[in-house]
C-alpha positions as a printed Julia matrix, in Angstrom:
123×3 Matrix{Float64}:
 124.23  -111.39  72.49
 125.28  -112.23  76.01
 122.53  -113.61  78.14
 121.51  -112.69  81.72
 123.06  -114.84  84.32
 121.38  -116.1   87.61
 123.39  -114.53  90.23
 121.34  -115.56  93.47
 121.88  -118.95  95.05
 118.24  -118.89  96.22
 117.14  -118.68  92.7
 118.96  -122.01  91.76
 117.27  -123.68  94.75
 113.84  -122.54  93.76
 114.5   -123.76  90.28
 115.75  -127.33  91.67
 112.6   -127.58  94.05
 109.69  -126.02  92.27
 110.73  -125.76  88.67
 109.88  -128.24  85.78
 112.66  -130.76  84.89
 113.88  -132.59  81.66
 116.86  -134.96  81.92
 119.06  -136.14  79.2
 122.28  -138.23  79.47
 124.61  -135.17  79.22
 122.44  -132.28  80.78
 119.52  -131.6   83.1
 117.45  -128.68  82.51
 115.17  -126.82  85.29
 112.78  -124.1   84.28
 110.82  -121.88  86.57
 108.84  -118.64  85.66
 110.8   -115.56  86.58
 108.75  -113.38  88.81
 111.22  -110.64  88.37
 110.66  -110.49  84.64
 108.72  -107.18  84.47
 111.53  -105.19  86.43
 114.26  -106.85  84.2
 112.08  -105.95  81.13
 111.95  -102.15  82.17
 115.62  -102.15  82.55
 116.32  -103.62  79.13
 116.89  -100.97  76.58
 114.7   -103.08  73.95
 111.86  -103.57  76.45
 111.61  -107.13  75.96
 111.41  -110.08  78.35
 114.83  -112.06  79.03
 115.64  -115.33  80.19
 118.13  -115.6   83.05
 120.34  -118.58  82.41
 122.38  -120.37  85.27
 124.98  -123.23  84.46
 126.15  -125.66  87.05
 129.11  -128.09  86.43
 130.24  -130.16  89.42
 133.7   -131.42  90.15
 132.54  -134.84  89.12
 132.98  -133.68  85.63
 136.73  -133.28  86.07
 139.3   -130.3   86.68
 138.86  -126.81  85.8
 139.7   -127.25  82.16
 137.03  -129.87  81.61
 134.3   -127.84  83.62
 135.16  -124.79  81.71
 135.06  -126.68  78.42
 131.71  -128.18  79.4
 130.24  -124.52  80.13
 131.59  -123.31  76.96
 129.68  -126.18  74.97
 126.51  -125.75  76.94
 126.56  -121.95  76.28
 127.3   -122.38  72.56
 124.45  -125.03  72.23
 122.01  -122.71  73.92
 123.05  -119.85  71.8
 122.47  -122.08  68.63
 119.13  -123.07  69.67
 118.0   -119.69  70.63
 118.95  -118.37  67.2
 117.67  -121.17  65.27
 114.13  -121.64  67.13
 113.75  -118.84  69.53
 113.42  -119.93  73.32
 110.39  -118.6   75.05
 111.33  -115.5   77.44
 110.53  -114.63  80.89
 111.85  -117.81  82.69
 114.73  -118.91  84.89
 116.68  -121.68  83.14
 119.09  -123.89  85.12
 121.35  -126.24  83.01
 123.18  -128.79  84.88
 126.12  -130.78  83.26
 126.1   -134.43  83.93
 129.05  -136.76  83.87
 128.48  -138.05  80.38
 129.2   -134.4   78.82
 133.01  -135.0   79.11
 134.28  -135.83  75.65
 131.07  -134.78  73.78
 130.87  -132.28  70.98
 128.75  -129.41  70.68
 126.37  -130.91  68.13
 125.47  -133.85  70.62
 124.88  -131.49  73.6
 122.66  -129.32  71.31
 120.48  -132.23  70.2
 119.79  -133.09  73.73
 119.25  -129.71  75.01
 116.75  -129.12  71.94
 114.89  -132.03  73.16
 114.93  -131.06  76.6
 113.72  -127.59  75.83
 110.88  -129.06  73.63
 109.79  -131.31  76.47
 109.48  -128.17  78.71
 107.66  -126.44  76.08
 110.06  -123.55  75.63
 110.46  -124.14  71.94
């Protein structure tokens, strides 16, 4: 299943300023309730609430190849967690890659993302 992306910059800013935060060595997770969740639910054919996911990977991580690899790893880790535990819906979730993510495997990132989401009470 493909996840809804956060497309507006102001939503990233709101998540950073007003959202709850959990930090791990490889990632930082910001969560904010989505005020547009009812509109998105009506547009969804299954009539379910959805999470909107935003990924941020800065240039400190490395070149384009390293940044894209970090995004792939984070997406795969989130997908595994969502299928295994089921993440609570109706939120804006921004996941920021930190410098320690370079060279890490999916299992390492998945373990830290699980811990962060449990701390934020999404699992």
